[in-house]
N, C-alpha and C positions, 0 to 999 in steps of 0.2 A: 330306048331314052335312059339313062340314069340321071335322075335328079337327087340331087344332096341335100339335106334340110339347113347344111348349114350355109348354102347359094341363096335362099331368099331373101330379099333384100328385105332391109328392117325399117318399117314408116318412122320419116323422120316428124320428132315434134314441129310443129307448127308454133311459130313464133307470136309470142304474144306480147303487145305493145301496151305503153300506160303513158299518155299524156295529158299535161292541165293545160286548159284552153281557158281563154279570157274572151268574153263576151264584151268586143269594145266599140260597136256599132251604136247612134242614138239612139235607138229605137229598141236594141234588143234583138230576142230572137220571136222576130212574129212569125206571121204566114209563108212568105216571101223567102226570108233566111233555114227554118224550117223545110220547107220543099227542098232550097236547094240541098243541107243537108242531107234531107232523105234521097233525094236520087243522085248524091255522089255516092251515098253508105251503096247504092243499089247497082254501083255497076262493077263491087267489088267482090273476090271471092273470101270473105270473113264475116265474123260475129261483131258487129261493131254495136257497143253500147254507151252512152253519154250519162254522166251521175251527176244530181246538184243535192248534194246536203242529206246523200243517203238512199238518194229514190234512183234506181238505173231504169233509164229505157231504151229498148230500142231504138240504133238509127236510121232505120227503114222507114220506121213508123212515124210517118205526121204528123198525126193526133197525139200519138205519147209524149213527142219532143213538146209539141206547146202546151202540155200539160206542165213541164218543169218549170213554166213561167220565167225567164231569162232574160231581165232588164239589163240594160246596161250597168258594168262592174260585175257579174254575176260570174264565181268560178266554174267550172265543169269541168271534170276526169274522164275524158276518153277514153275506153278500152277497147284494142282490137284483138280478135286473134283466130287464126287460120292462115288459109295458104298466102293470101295477098294483106296479111295485117300491116306490117309495115307501110305499104304501099297506101293503102284506104287512108291510115294515121296521117301521114304525109300530106297529103291532097286535102283531108278535112281541116289538118291542123294551118295549108295557107289556106282553105276560104275561110275559117276566123279571121285569120291574119288581113284577108282583104277586106275585112267588115263586112264581110259578102255581096261587096261591089256597092257595100252603100255608105254614109260617112256619119 
C-alpha cells in the first residue's frame, strides 16, 4: 500500500462563537436557570463559557454559574468553541431569549 503525505486530511479548525446575552427574566440567573444552562451545555461537544465583568466560568458548572450573580438586566458574553460550538451557542441564546421558561 502506498501512502502519500499529501493525502493525509488536515484537521479543520473548529469554529469559535461569541455572543452577547442579556438576562431578561425577573429573578435573574438563580438555581433553576443555572441548572438549565448547565444541562444544555452538557449536551454539546463544545467548550462553553459565560463571562460577566471579565470573570469567565464554564457553562457546564452549575455552582460556577451561580457565582456570577446575574440579576435581571445583566449582560453576559457567551464563548463557545469546538465541533458543536454554533449549535451550542444558538441553543443557549434561545434559552436566554425564552427567559428560561420564566417571566
